[in-house]
C-alpha positions as CSV (number, residue, x, y, z in Angstrom):
1,M,52.0,186.1,99.0
2,L,55.5,187.6,99.6
3,F,55.7,190.1,102.9
4,K,58.5,192.2,102.9
5,V,60.1,192.3,106.9
6,S,61.9,194.9,108.1
7,S,63.6,195.8,110.8
8,T,60.6,198.3,111.9
9,T,58.1,196.1,111.3
10,D,55.0,195.7,113.9
11,A,55.5,192.0,114.5
12,K,52.2,191.8,115.8
13,K,51.1,193.4,112.5
14,L,52.5,191.0,110.9
15,G,51.4,188.1,111.8
16,Y,47.7,188.8,112.3
17,A,48.5,189.4,108.0
18,V,50.1,186.8,107.4
19,F,47.3,184.7,109.8
20,N,44.2,186.4,107.7
21,S,46.7,186.1,104.3
22,L,46.7,181.9,104.7
23,K,42.7,181.6,106.4
24,E,41.4,183.8,102.9
25,N,44.1,182.6,100.2
26,G,44.7,178.8,101.9
27,R,48.5,179.2,100.3
28,E,51.7,179.4,101.3
29,T,53.1,182.7,102.6
30,T,56.5,183.9,102.4
31,L,58.1,186.3,104.5
32,Q,61.9,187.9,103.4
33,A,64.2,190.0,106.2
34,V,67.9,190.8,105.3
35,G,69.3,192.0,108.7
36,A,68.9,190.4,112.3
37,G,66.3,192.5,113.2
38,A,64.4,192.3,109.9
39,V,64.7,188.4,110.7
40,N,63.8,188.8,113.9
41,N,60.6,190.4,113.3
42,A,59.9,187.5,110.5
43,I,60.6,185.1,113.3
44,K,58.1,186.9,115.6
45,G,55.7,187.4,113.1
46,S,55.4,183.7,111.9
47,I,55.2,183.0,115.9
48,I,52.1,184.7,116.6
49,A,50.8,183.7,113.6
50,R,50.5,179.9,114.4
51,G,49.6,181.4,118.1
52,L,46.5,183.0,116.0
53,A,45.9,179.6,113.5
54,A,46.1,177.0,116.8
55,P,42.9,177.6,118.4
56,Q,41.1,177.0,115.3
57,G,42.9,173.6,115.0
58,G,45.5,175.0,112.0
59,E,49.2,174.3,112.6
60,L,51.8,176.1,110.1
61,K,54.6,174.2,108.9
62,I,57.9,177.5,108.7
63,T,60.5,176.2,106.2
64,P,63.4,178.8,106.7
65,A,65.9,179.3,103.4
66,F,68.5,181.9,102.2
67,V,67.5,183.9,99.1
68,D,70.4,185.5,96.7
69,L,68.5,189.2,95.5
70,N,70.0,191.6,93.8
71,T,69.1,195.1,94.9
72,D,70.6,198.0,93.2
73,G,73.2,196.5,91.6
74,Q,74.2,194.8,94.4
75,E,74.2,191.3,95.7
76,R,72.4,190.5,99.6
77,T,71.4,187.5,101.2
78,A,67.8,187.3,102.8
79,V,66.2,184.8,104.5
80,Q,62.8,183.4,103.4
81,L,60.7,182.2,105.6
82,K,57.3,179.5,104.0
83,V,54.4,179.3,105.9
84,N,52.3,176.6,105.4
85,W,48.4,176.0,106.8
86,N,48.1,172.1,107.4
């Protein structure tokens, strides 16, 4: 599942959404963010999801990467966080 994160995204809600997605689907979830505020919220959301998984014995692995996007004819670089439940 792909979550597109913005600077106005509620990090707490994002964290719960990521946790629930991983818990229900058992797959990798990706957070994609463009801009400093969006990246900040993506990091916070992944930290919150990790905190939710820990009491259940889950460990989240978070792998960051850059990805090039073509948005409205413009090339942009986004940060992607791949989150896996281990």
